[in-house]
C-alpha positions in Angstrom: 50.1 19.7 -31.0 47.0 21.4 -30.3 43.9 21.0 -31.0 42.1 24.2 -32.5 38.7 24.8 -33.9 38.0 27.0 -36.9 35.8 30.2 -36.8 33.2 28.9 -37.8 32.3 25.9 -35.3 33.8 27.3 -32.5 31.1 29.6 -31.5 27.9 27.6 -31.7 30.0 25.0 -29.9 31.1 27.1 -26.7 27.9 28.9 -26.9 26.2 25.7 -26.7 28.5 24.7 -24.0 27.6 28.0 -22.1 23.6 26.6 -22.2 24.1 23.3 -21.0 26.2 24.2 -17.8 23.7 26.7 -16.6 22.2 26.1 -13.9 18.7 27.2 -13.1 18.7 29.6 -11.0 15.3 31.7 -11.1 13.2 28.7 -9.6 12.4 26.5 -12.6 14.3 23.8 -12.3 12.6 22.0 -15.0 10.0 19.7 -13.0 12.8 18.2 -11.0 12.1 19.4 -8.1 12.2 17.2 -4.4 10.2 14.9 -5.2 11.2 13.8 -8.8 12.0 10.2 -9.4 9.5 8.9 -6.8 7.0 7.1 -7.3 4.2 6.5 -5.5 1.4 3.8 -3.7 -0.5 4.3 -6.8 1.9 3.7 -9.3 3.6 0.9 -7.7 -0.4 -0.5 -7.2 -0.5 -0.1 -11.5 2.6 -1.5 -11.7 1.6 -4.9 -10.0 -1.5 -5.0 -11.8 0.1 -4.5 -14.8 2.2 -7.5 -14.3 -1.0 -9.4 -13.2 -2.5 -9.0 -16.3 0.5 -10.0 -18.2 0.5 -13.1 -16.5 -2.7 -13.9 -17.2 -2.3 -12.8 -21.4 1.1 -15.3 -20.8 -1.1 -18.0 -19.3 -3.9 -17.5 -22.4 -1.3 -17.6 -25.3 0.2 -20.6 -23.8 -2.9 -22.3 -23.5 -3.4 -21.3 -27.3 -0.5 -22.1 -28.7 -0.8 -26.2 -27.6 -4.1 -26.3 -29.7 -1.8 -25.4 -32.9 -0.8 -28.1 -35.3 2.9 -28.9 -35.6 2.5 -28.7 -38.8 0.0 -26.6 -41.6 0.8 -28.9 -44.2 -2.2 -31.7 -45.6 -1.7 -34.9 -44.4 -0.5 -37.7 -46.4 -3.1 -39.4 -48.6 -4.2 -43.0 -47.0 -5.5 -45.9 -49.0 -9.2 -44.9 -49.4 -10.2 -48.8 -49.0 -9.1 -49.1 -45.8 -10.3 -45.8 -44.2 -14.1 -46.2 -46.1 -16.5 -47.5 -42.8 -19.9 -48.6 -43.6 -22.4 -45.9 -42.5 -24.1 -46.2 -39.8 -27.8 -46.3 -39.5 -29.5 -44.2 -36.7 -32.0 -46.4 -34.8 -35.6 -46.2 -36.1 -38.0 -45.2 -33.1 -41.1 -48.4 -32.6 -43.7 -45.8 -33.6 -43.5 -42.4 -35.8 -45.1 -39.4 -35.0 -48.3 -38.8 -36.7 -49.3 -35.4 -36.8 -53.5 -34.9 -36.0 -55.5 -32.0 -38.5 -55.7 -29.4 -36.3 -51.2 -29.5 -35.5 -51.3 -30.9 -31.9 -48.9 -34.1 -31.8 -50.4 -37.6 -31.3 -48.8 -37.6 -28.1 -51.6 -35.5 -26.3 -54.3 -37.4 -24.9 -57.5 -36.1 -26.8 -60.4 -36.5 -24.1 
């Protein structure tokens, strides 16, 4: 049993195989020169800066997630009689401030 391709398929397959197996001989090696695949110190610095930024973002996200309530459902209704507290009165000052006709306050000294 031999594997043969139909004539309509054999030509494109063999043509593409020839193109893919060619070695660059005209000096253009597709950007894969002597330094291809090597990184520079600047690239390493950028990578370190990105890792530091990610660490700060994770830290900030965990702080914000700790503030999120466990459930967004409404709290159960409590007994209204037990939760009513008498309103607290604000302490009144001993002497109310008196306004003088020229707009100055009473605490200003007059001669």
